PASEBA-1860 file (N, C-alpha, C; in nm, 3 decimals):
! residues 220
1> MKLFVTSL> 8.955/0.226/1.010/8.873/0.329/1.077/8.783/0.397/0.937 ~ 8.851/0.383/0.819/8.786/0.440/0.705/8.668/0.321/0.689 ~ 8.706/0.214/0.724/8.602/0.079/0.683/8.482/0.089/0.765 ~ 8.542/0.115/0.896/8.394/0.140/1.009/8.319/0.271/0.968 ~ 8.372/0.354/0.922/8.271/0.484/0.880/8.193/0.462/0.758 ~ 8.255/0.388/0.685/8.168/0.352/0.543/8.079/0.233/0.591 ~ 8.063/0.125/0.650/7.968/0.045/0.721/7.870/0.101/0.813 ~ 7.935/0.184/0.896/7.807/0.278/0.956/7.725/0.340/0.865
9> LAALLAVP> 7.778/0.431/0.768/7.693/0.495/0.686/7.592/0.401/0.586 ~ 7.648/0.305/0.562/7.561/0.192/0.478/7.444/0.154/0.567 ~ 7.482/0.112/0.699/7.389/0.086/0.806/7.248/0.209/0.816 ~ 7.299/0.350/0.826/7.190/0.423/0.841/7.104/0.454/0.718 ~ 7.181/0.474/0.609/7.115/0.460/0.454/7.020/0.322/0.473 ~ 7.022/0.230/0.496/6.935/0.128/0.495/6.818/0.104/0.574 ~ 6.804/0.191/0.691/6.721/0.185/0.791/6.599/0.256/0.735 ~ 6.577/0.378/0.698/6.448/0.426/0.611/6.384/0.327/0.495
17> AVSSFAAG> 6.478/0.279/0.407/6.435/0.163/0.321/6.372/0.040/0.399 ~ 6.432/-0.032/0.491/6.362/-0.118/0.534/6.244/-0.071/0.605 ~ 6.222/0.043/0.680/6.100/0.098/0.722/5.990/0.136/0.636 ~ 6.037/0.171/0.547/5.957/0.213/0.394/5.871/0.054/0.349 ~ 5.968/-0.024/0.347/5.908/-0.178/0.306/5.836/-0.214/0.393 ~ 5.833/-0.200/0.547/5.744/-0.268/0.639/5.636/-0.210/0.627 ~ 5.638/-0.062/0.596/5.526/0.011/0.619/5.417/-0.003/0.535 ~ 5.487/-0.046/0.367/5.407/-0.054/0.277/5.340/-0.200/0.277
25> EAAPAHEA> 5.393/-0.293/0.344/5.349/-0.440/0.339/5.264/-0.450/0.448 ~ 5.214/-0.368/0.560/5.128/-0.387/0.648/5.063/-0.245/0.693 ~ 4.945/-0.223/0.661/4.906/-0.101/0.694/4.822/-0.131/0.834 ~ 4.823/-0.017/0.926/4.724/-0.041/1.058/4.612/-0.111/1.028 ~ 4.554/-0.187/1.115/4.409/-0.258/1.121/4.303/-0.169/1.087 ~ 4.343/-0.078/1.172/4.185/0.041/1.132/4.218/0.138/1.018 ~ 4.302/0.122/0.954/4.313/0.203/0.811/4.269/0.072/0.711 ~ 4.316/-0.058/0.726/4.263/-0.141/0.638/4.099/-0.186/0.644
33> AAAAPAKV> 4.026/-0.123/0.773/3.922/-0.155/0.799/3.831/-0.043/0.740 ~ 3.888/0.075/0.726/3.828/0.222/0.645/3.831/0.192/0.539 ~ 3.947/0.135/0.467/3.964/0.132/0.308/3.862/0.044/0.254 ~ 3.823/-0.069/0.322/3.734/-0.179/0.299/3.605/-0.126/0.240 ~ 3.541/-0.157/0.127/3.393/-0.109/0.071/3.304/-0.189/0.185 ~ 3.193/-0.092/0.242/3.085/-0.172/0.319/3.011/-0.261/0.256 ~ 3.008/-0.357/0.305/2.890/-0.483/0.231/2.746/-0.432/0.232 ~ 2.681/-0.442/0.163/2.535/-0.402/0.126/2.423/-0.528/0.138
41> AKPDLVKG> 2.362/-0.510/0.229/2.279/-0.660/0.281/2.199/-0.684/0.169 ~ 2.189/-0.814/0.120/2.089/-0.858/0.025/1.960/-0.872/0.090 ~ 1.840/-0.816/-0.006/1.704/-0.851/0.052/1.663/-0.961/0.099 ~ 1.597/-0.991/0.185/1.557/-1.100/0.259/1.420/-1.129/0.210 ~ 1.399/-1.212/0.090/1.286/-1.238/0.056/1.162/-1.333/0.153 ~ 1.223/-1.403/0.234/1.143/-1.480/0.308/1.082/-1.369/0.417 ~ 1.172/-1.269/0.470/1.127/-1.206/0.567/1.009/-1.092/0.472 ~ 1.047/-1.068/0.364/0.964/-0.974/0.290/0.831/-1.032/0.245
49> EASFTAVC> 0.831/-1.156/0.261/0.684/-1.232/0.222/0.599/-1.213/0.361 ~ 0.666/-1.253/0.472/0.616/-1.233/0.603/0.576/-1.108/0.626 ~ 0.652/-1.008/0.618/0.601/-0.844/0.622/0.485/-0.818/0.555 ~ 0.508/-0.846/0.400/0.377/-0.832/0.298/0.286/-0.901/0.345 ~ 0.256/-0.993/0.391/0.141/-1.095/0.431/0.062/-1.020/0.548 ~ 0.162/-0.985/0.645/0.115/-0.909/0.783/0.069/-0.758/0.751 ~ 0.138/-0.689/0.666/0.122/-0.539/0.664/0.047/-0.500/0.537 ~ 0.083/-0.587/0.436/0.024/-0.493/0.284/-0.077/-0.596/0.219
57> ASCHGADG> -0.110/-0.736/0.246/-0.163/-0.829/0.154/-0.322/-0.780/0.170 ~ -0.371/-0.743/0.285/-0.538/-0.720/0.291/-0.557/-0.610/0.200 ~ -0.490/-0.515/0.146/-0.542/-0.403/0.075/-0.477/-0.418/-0.081 ~ -0.357/-0.486/-0.090/-0.274/-0.504/-0.202/-0.259/-0.647/-0.261 ~ -0.364/-0.710/-0.228/-0.328/-0.870/-0.263/-0.243/-0.948/-0.193 ~ -0.242/-1.107/-0.176/-0.153/-1.188/-0.138/-0.053/-1.185/-0.201 ~ -0.082/-1.209/-0.333/0.047/-1.183/-0.425/0.116/-1.045/-0.494 ~ 0.034/-0.929/-0.448/0.089/-0.811/-0.462/0.009/-0.764/-0.598
65> NSGTPANP> -0.122/-0.859/-0.647/-0.232/-0.819/-0.730/-0.328/-0.752/-0.678 ~ -0.352/-0.621/-0.653/-0.477/-0.606/-0.567/-0.615/-0.655/-0.625 ~ -0.697/-0.669/-0.569/-0.839/-0.676/-0.631/-0.921/-0.569/-0.618 ~ -0.883/-0.470/-0.567/-0.952/-0.358/-0.539/-0.894/-0.229/-0.594 ~ -0.991/-0.194/-0.725/-0.944/-0.087/-0.814/-0.887/0.022/-0.761 ~ -0.929/0.052/-0.628/-0.878/0.191/-0.565/-0.734/0.176/-0.503 ~ -0.694/0.036/-0.520/-0.545/0.001/-0.417/-0.450/-0.038/-0.541 ~ -0.325/0.014/-0.580/-0.258/-0.038/-0.675/-0.214/-0.166/-0.680
73> KLAQQHPE> -0.208/-0.213/-0.788/-0.116/-0.347/-0.752/0.046/-0.327/-0.773 ~ 0.108/-0.408/-0.675/0.238/-0.402/-0.641/0.321/-0.470/-0.721 ~ 0.267/-0.612/-0.744/0.363/-0.700/-0.810/0.436/-0.649/-0.942 ~ 0.574/-0.706/-0.925/0.627/-0.669/-1.068/0.702/-0.522/-1.063 ~ 0.659/-0.449/-0.983/0.692/-0.313/-0.974/0.833/-0.285/-0.930 ~ 0.920/-0.191/-1.005/1.062/-0.168/-0.946/1.067/-0.163/-0.822 ~ 1.143/-0.230/-0.744/1.193/-0.222/-0.569/1.242/-0.074/-0.551 ~ 1.320/0.003/-0.626/1.374/0.121/-0.565/1.227/0.231/-0.567
81> YLVKQLQE> 1.151/0.183/-0.626/1.015/0.273/-0.640/0.958/0.257/-0.538 ~ 0.934/0.121/-0.526/0.841/0.092/-0.392/0.900/0.152/-0.260 ~ 1.030/0.135/-0.237/1.093/0.172/-0.142/1.107/0.314/-0.108 ~ 1.098/0.379/-0.234/1.105/0.545/-0.225/0.974/0.599/-0.200 ~ 0.851/0.517/-0.226/0.729/0.567/-0.170/0.667/0.529/-0.041 ~ 0.754/0.415/-0.009/0.714/0.375/0.160/0.794/0.484/0.230 ~ 0.920/0.517/0.202/1.004/0.657/0.258/0.920/0.744/0.270 ~ 0.855/0.797/0.173/0.779/0.943/0.157/0.665/0.921/0.245
89> FKSGKRKN> 0.599/0.807/0.232/0.453/0.787/0.315/0.498/0.836/0.458 ~ 0.625/0.727/0.482/0.645/0.752/0.642/0.701/0.876/0.695 ~ 0.775/0.940/0.597/0.803/1.089/0.644/0.720/1.197/0.625 ~ 0.576/1.161/0.560/0.481/1.247/0.520/0.500/1.340/0.387 ~ 0.590/1.318/0.315/0.600/1.370/0.182/0.527/1.343/0.083 ~ 0.477/1.209/0.095/0.365/1.169/0.006/0.239/1.147/0.127 ~ 0.139/1.223/0.079/0.024/1.260/0.228/-0.071/1.118/0.181 ~ -0.087/1.039/0.268/-0.168/0.949/0.277/-0.193/0.885/0.448
97> PIMQGFAS> -0.299/0.901/0.496/-0.293/0.885/0.672/-0.265/0.752/0.703 ~ -0.328/0.655/0.597/-0.356/0.505/0.613/-0.202/0.435/0.584 ~ -0.130/0.484/0.480/-0.004/0.440/0.431/0.083/0.500/0.536 ~ 0.060/0.630/0.602/0.177/0.688/0.662/0.180/0.582/0.797 ~ 0.055/0.550/0.833/0.050/0.445/0.962/0.123/0.337/0.952 ~ 0.085/0.250/0.844/0.141/0.143/0.787/0.310/0.158/0.807 ~ 0.373/0.267/0.713/0.470/0.297/0.665/0.574/0.294/0.802 ~ 0.509/0.373/0.888/0.567/0.422/1.025/0.640/0.314/1.109
105> ALSDEDMK> 0.540/0.196/1.076/0.627/0.070/1.150/0.717/-0.002/1.086 ~ 0.765/0.040/0.972/0.841/-0.024/0.871/0.982/0.037/0.891 ~ 1.110/-0.044/0.903/1.234/0.018/0.908/1.286/0.022/0.746 ~ 1.383/0.075/0.695/1.432/0.026/0.576/1.466/-0.063/0.548 ~ 1.509/-0.162/0.610/1.537/-0.275/0.593/1.405/-0.382/0.541 ~ 1.295/-0.349/0.643/1.167/-0.420/0.596/1.129/-0.364/0.473 ~ 1.153/-0.244/0.448/1.079/-0.191/0.321/1.144/-0.237/0.178 ~ 1.281/-0.260/0.207/1.370/-0.333/0.110/1.320/-0.441/0.103
113> NIAYWATS> 1.296/-0.539/0.194/1.280/-0.662/0.178/1.094/-0.658/0.129 ~ 1.022/-0.609/0.173/0.894/-0.604/0.113/0.907/-0.569/-0.027 ~ 0.982/-0.484/-0.074/0.989/-0.427/-0.227/1.033/-0.530/-0.311 ~ 1.149/-0.592/-0.245/1.208/-0.693/-0.362/1.127/-0.823/-0.381 ~ 1.054/-0.866/-0.257/0.970/-0.955/-0.248/0.843/-0.946/-0.362 ~ 0.791/-0.814/-0.373/0.673/-0.774/-0.433/0.711/-0.794/-0.581 ~ 0.828/-0.744/-0.623/0.886/-0.750/-0.748/0.902/-0.871/-0.796 ~ 0.936/-0.983/-0.734/0.960/-1.118/-0.745/0.838/-1.143/-0.825
121> KKAKTGFA> 0.681/-1.109/-0.793/0.593/-1.162/-0.832/0.536/-1.108/-0.964 ~ 0.480/-1.207/-1.019/0.414/-1.170/-1.168/0.300/-1.087/-1.170 ~ 0.290/-0.984/-1.256/0.182/-0.872/-1.236/0.053/-0.952/-1.313 ~ -0.031/-0.936/-1.302/-0.158/-0.989/-1.372/-0.210/-0.892/-1.470 ~ -0.235/-0.911/-1.592/-0.255/-0.815/-1.701/-0.393/-0.736/-1.678 ~ -0.440/-0.643/-1.704/-0.561/-0.583/-1.711/-0.616/-0.515/-1.853 ~ -0.725/-0.472/-1.838/-0.787/-0.463/-1.955/-0.852/-0.315/-1.955 ~ -0.813/-0.252/-2.085/-0.913/-0.122/-2.126/-1.083/-0.142/-2.141
129> KDKELVAL> -1.150/-0.070/-2.095/-1.267/-0.088/-2.089/-1.368/0.011/-2.169 ~ -1.332/0.152/-2.178/-1.382/0.217/-2.264/-1.369/0.268/-2.413 ~ -1.427/0.189/-2.525/-1.336/0.200/-2.668/-1.337/0.354/-2.697 ~ -1.445/0.426/-2.669/-1.440/0.570/-2.701/-1.304/0.642/-2.651 ~ -1.273/0.606/-2.537/-1.159/0.685/-2.470/-1.021/0.631/-2.502 ~ -1.019/0.495/-2.531/-0.871/0.426/-2.523/-0.801/0.493/-2.646 ~ -0.846/0.501/-2.749/-0.777/0.551/-2.886/-0.710/0.709/-2.825 ~ -0.794/0.791/-2.749/-0.735/0.929/-2.706/-0.631/0.887/-2.614
137> GERIYRGG> -0.651/0.798/-2.530/-0.544/0.773/-2.422/-0.402/0.737/-2.491 ~ -0.425/0.656/-2.603/-0.312/0.569/-2.669/-0.231/0.692/-2.728 ~ -0.309/0.782/-2.812/-0.248/0.887/-2.831/-0.132/0.984/-2.770 ~ -0.220/1.007/-2.622/-0.148/1.106/-2.565/-0.040/1.024/-2.491 ~ -0.043/0.880/-2.446/0.039/0.818/-2.402/0.195/0.801/-2.469 ~ 0.164/0.753/-2.629/0.267/0.748/-2.729/0.335/0.868/-2.748 ~ 0.245/0.971/-2.808/0.259/1.087/-2.888/0.256/1.221/-2.797 ~ 0.215/1.205/-2.682/0.184/1.341/-2.593/0.063/1.420/-2.707
145> VQDRQIAA> 0.084/1.565/-2.673/-0.004/1.650/-2.735/0.092/1.789/-2.736 ~ 0.142/1.804/-2.870/0.263/1.891/-2.902/0.213/2.024/-2.897 ~ 0.073/2.045/-2.947/0.034/2.199/-2.894/0.044/2.263/-2.765 ~ 0.028/2.162/-2.683/0.017/2.225/-2.533/0.116/2.141/-2.442 ~ 0.231/2.112/-2.547/0.357/2.091/-2.461/0.322/1.992/-2.370 ~ 0.273/1.884/-2.390/0.229/1.777/-2.304/0.317/1.647/-2.355 ~ 0.405/1.579/-2.272/0.507/1.498/-2.331/0.424/1.362/-2.327 ~ 0.484/1.293/-2.405/0.450/1.133/-2.419/0.494/1.051/-2.297
153> CAGCHSPT> 0.408/0.985/-2.249/0.406/0.904/-2.124/0.522/0.810/-2.152 ~ 0.537/0.755/-2.284/0.590/0.622/-2.322/0.744/0.663/-2.303 ~ 0.771/0.812/-2.314/0.937/0.860/-2.302/1.021/0.816/-2.190 ~ 0.931/0.815/-2.085/0.962/0.782/-1.958/0.930/0.643/-1.891 ~ 0.805/0.600/-1.926/0.748/0.492/-1.848/0.755/0.370/-1.978 ~ 0.798/0.396/-2.071/0.830/0.277/-2.195/0.703/0.254/-2.283 ~ 0.731/0.237/-2.405/0.599/0.201/-2.477/0.492/0.089/-2.385 ~ 0.551/-0.018/-2.354/0.503/-0.096/-2.299/0.443/-0.091/-2.168
161> GAGIPSQY> 0.479/0.031/-2.098/0.445/0.063/-1.957/0.534/-0.009/-1.868 ~ 0.661/-0.091/-1.919/0.737/-0.160/-1.812/0.800/-0.053/-1.750 ~ 0.833/0.074/-1.775/0.908/0.168/-1.660/1.024/0.141/-1.696 ~ 1.118/0.215/-1.621/1.265/0.219/-1.635/1.311/0.195/-1.485 ~ 1.357/0.076/-1.461/1.427/0.037/-1.302/1.516/0.137/-1.255 ~ 1.504/0.185/-1.132/1.548/0.305/-1.033/1.518/0.426/-1.085 ~ 1.438/0.480/-1.201/1.415/0.587/-1.237/1.241/0.593/-1.229 ~ 1.173/0.524/-1.310/1.035/0.528/-1.337/0.970/0.406/-1.325
169> PRLSGQHA> 0.822/0.431/-1.264/0.755/0.339/-1.225/0.705/0.243/-1.350 ~ 0.677/0.099/-1.344/0.604/0.052/-1.405/0.434/0.097/-1.382 ~ 0.393/0.091/-1.492/0.233/0.141/-1.544/0.142/0.044/-1.589 ~ 0.222/-0.070/-1.648/0.156/-0.166/-1.710/0.027/-0.235/-1.655 ~ -0.097/-0.251/-1.707/-0.192/-0.331/-1.642/-0.240/-0.252/-1.489 ~ -0.205/-0.128/-1.445/-0.253/-0.061/-1.316/-0.397/-0.067/-1.343 ~ -0.435/-0.085/-1.232/-0.606/-0.013/-1.213/-0.611/0.143/-1.255 ~ -0.748/0.123/-1.350/-0.781/0.262/-1.404/-0.798/0.360/-1.283
177> DYTVTQLT> -0.883/0.307/-1.186/-0.939/0.403/-1.077/-0.810/0.424/-1.002 ~ -0.702/0.378/-0.999/-0.615/0.416/-0.904/-0.522/0.529/-0.978 ~ -0.527/0.483/-1.128/-0.412/0.610/-1.216/-0.483/0.711/-1.247 ~ -0.612/0.753/-1.223/-0.705/0.837/-1.235/-0.698/0.917/-1.115 ~ -0.704/0.873/-0.990/-0.683/0.939/-0.860/-0.532/1.008/-0.837 ~ -0.419/0.919/-0.896/-0.316/0.976/-0.883/-0.277/1.079/-0.982 ~ -0.329/1.083/-1.102/-0.288/1.194/-1.183/-0.372/1.298/-1.159 ~ -0.511/1.280/-1.097/-0.570/1.397/-1.072/-0.529/1.453/-0.937
185> AFRDGGRK> -0.455/1.359/-0.853/-0.372/1.450/-0.721/-0.265/1.516/-0.755 ~ -0.165/1.471/-0.870/-0.062/1.532/-0.919/-0.099/1.666/-0.989 ~ -0.205/1.686/-1.064/-0.254/1.786/-1.104/-0.290/1.886/-0.998 ~ -0.377/1.848/-0.898/-0.460/1.959/-0.813/-0.353/1.992/-0.706 ~ -0.241/1.912/-0.689/-0.140/1.950/-0.575/-0.173/1.873/-0.458 ~ -0.277/1.785/-0.455/-0.270/1.639/-0.343/-0.170/1.579/-0.320 ~ -0.111/1.548/-0.441/0.017/1.477/-0.445/0.181/1.539/-0.486 ~ 0.257/1.586/-0.423/0.362/1.678/-0.464/0.520/1.596/-0.453
193> NSVPMAQV> 0.512/1.447/-0.458/0.648/1.417/-0.433/0.726/1.371/-0.583 ~ 0.678/1.426/-0.698/0.711/1.401/-0.814/0.691/1.545/-0.875 ~ 0.790/1.622/-0.899/0.778/1.766/-0.972/0.736/1.731/-1.128 ~ 0.822/1.626/-1.209/0.773/1.611/-1.347/0.642/1.578/-1.362 ~ 0.628/1.514/-1.268/0.455/1.418/-1.282/0.352/1.555/-1.284 ~ 0.400/1.620/-1.170/0.280/1.761/-1.159/0.300/1.809/-1.245 ~ 0.376/1.865/-1.319/0.416/1.958/-1.413/0.327/1.900/-1.532 ~ 0.357/1.754/-1.579/0.257/1.692/-1.700/0.138/1.671/-1.638
201> AAKLNDRE> 0.104/1.660/-1.545/-0.048/1.632/-1.498/-0.138/1.759/-1.497 ~ -0.040/1.884/-1.480/-0.134/2.000/-1.440/-0.184/2.046/-1.619 ~ -0.142/2.005/-1.689/-0.184/2.001/-1.844/-0.309/1.928/-1.879 ~ -0.340/1.830/-1.804/-0.444/1.723/-1.844/-0.574/1.770/-1.795 ~ -0.687/1.764/-1.882/-0.846/1.800/-1.836/-0.865/1.624/-1.784 ~ -0.992/1.647/-1.722/-1.050/1.503/-1.668/-1.052/1.406/-1.776 ~ -1.123/1.445/-1.889/-1.130/1.349/-1.982/-0.995/1.276/-2.029 ~ -0.888/1.374/-2.023/-0.762/1.316/-2.103/-0.687/1.198/-1.972
209> IRALADYI> -0.715/1.260/-1.861/-0.662/1.183/-1.726/-0.754/1.039/-1.751 ~ -0.878/1.041/-1.766/-0.970/0.922/-1.779/-0.888/0.826/-1.884 ~ -0.904/0.928/-1.999/-0.858/0.811/-2.154/-0.687/0.731/-2.103 ~ -0.598/0.815/-2.046/-0.481/0.745/-2.020/-0.496/0.644/-1.937 ~ -0.553/0.652/-1.814/-0.609/0.527/-1.725/-0.658/0.435/-1.780 ~ -0.753/0.438/-1.888/-0.790/0.329/-1.935/-0.700/0.263/-2.017 ~ -0.631/0.335/-2.103/-0.520/0.291/-2.181/-0.416/0.177/-2.108 ~ -0.352/0.266/-2.000/-0.244/0.207/-1.893/-0.330/0.077/-1.858
217> AGLR> -0.454/0.049/-1.822/-0.487/-0.065/-1.766/-0.479/-0.173/-1.872 ~ -0.477/-0.172/-1.990/-0.487/-0.240/-2.097/-0.343/-0.279/-2.157 ~ -0.235/-0.205/-2.120/-0.110/-0.192/-2.145/-0.046/-0.326/-2.142 ~ 0.066/-0.387/-2.197/0.114/-0.511/-2.159/0.236/-0.534/-2.270
END
């Protein structure tokens, strides 16, 4: 009798241990699926090129190097920046009726494909044109204007204008006309999708904006 009770007790104590081992060895399928990290789709450069050619090339050039000074060069721009701008054109946060029309037809996947294709293309260099202004532009870009608390552009966009991926756009070689338009829009409230840029541009006069734009055009 004593032997039977001892065997029964041992069997009862073993059940939880076996159950715990089994539970730890194989979690339910739905829990395993929830725990697995979601896969991020890689950009499709073939689709990106097709979309760029169909939607963007007429204004921004077949390789992202716009030949029209009023339209920005997109080649070699940071893809995160391009996606952000397209999303904000689509939502209306960045105002431009033409760009909003184009961006509204794009899905987030389309935007990502286009942006990564554009950044894979090499940007063509530009040139400063106004010798009198370019020196002023260089001083502001590299050192800011301390007595008016204007920050140096190089601090965010790098000394060469290469920008910082995921944070600040590439400026190097950008058309001066386009840069003048954007800085003026930031200053005057026409472009509101970057508070830091609005704060910096608010302190610039027309001559300083033209000087910066001319210097940026020749950056490399």
